[in-house]
C-alpha positions, 0 to 999 in steps of 0.5 A: 500500500502506498502512502497516498492511498493510506492518507486518502483512506484516513481522510475518508474515514475522518469525513465519514466518522460520526463522533469518532466512529465509522460503520464498516461492513464485513469487507472493511468497507466504510459506509454511511448510515444511509448507505447501510440502510439503503443497501440493507448491509449489516455494519459494525461501529468501529473506532475511527482513530484506531482504524487510522492508527492501525493503517499508519502503523502498518506503514511504519509510522506511529501517528499516536505519538504526539512527537512524531506528529509534530516532527512530521508537521515541521518536516512538511512545513520546511519542505513547503518553504524550500519548494517556494524558495526554489521556485522564486530562484 
């Protein structure tokens, strides 16, 4: 699995979560309550944060560690700054 797809999946989970929970079918597809009701699919509530942490941990990044998140934000901001500086030159 590539980072881009893991990040996209995490964003999807956050967008569809309700108070930190998502509904998942037996194939680990995330459904809205409306989709589950309309399609008559049996779903299980799942902790969205735990799902996201598991996905990132599988890729080797522990986002539950606040220090890791802060360093990652700093890295991205520095990368953006250098990209902008490079464009100006």
